[in-house]
Steps between C-alpha positions, in 0.01 A plus 500: 500500500842370605749365252568123504804374690771348285659162567837668560349726768352197677832311487685803639251534786524128584882505510491733801269281709653315792395135487512262794682224320765279656860616465661169595419159356581195711513177302594147596522171318278294729231539765738324738722812479225719647605479869849629418382765252223632727778669699562731203131583478484571874801734482353689204163529677669640812663764281173585324628380162233355274590157365354191339582133558487237225599136459640409158755245392781575255500129412131407500361819344781705343257693278313632805827612659609675180167681463503606865850645466436667163187677630630586848606859426178575314302384805693734730755264652844646563680206664447123491599261778529141378547209738606156382677190620707225342594616148345838588422592141212737577701817581711464185202432275321804642813715449531377141156644420505837680725798552375546857727417793461134603596378846549126533434314823667157510276259688575173675296187455517143621696408185727805481876460515705636792217699653403690186846544349366369167238776483743766622750419226230478232369846583832674554677359190292664226647562155610851396207724412248316720561645847328360807572630849529219753430499872582226750339158502138517625540873565192641328482778760832640379369487144211722608736741678710520184188556287398787731844657463481468121159669500634785713820549297 
């Protein structure tokens, strides 16, 4: 008769398993941001990097954004790309709730100022202790390239 397996032995065995979970989370504040942010997903797919895409608003559902960011590491994410226009609060809110690298993508919209300058400044001017990397306006592809470099560092 074999001896029973302890809980610690099971946990140790499970830690070594490779899980096919996404390493990059792509989030955006609105479904209308999808065409711009799909470029990040396409770049990650071309590189064979598993990712997930979610729509969540820092203004309309801040609790969802906070929970997503707080649980990101536990779910296997290692980098988060956050696209937002106008006040572009999403990247900063995500960064406030995680210690993972966050890459902000400033997005233009029909009501944005100076071709997305409002979003660019909102993302790049974060307070001390809440870092957010920032790529060019509507340049989600560069965000994916940066995420790939972070993963390979």
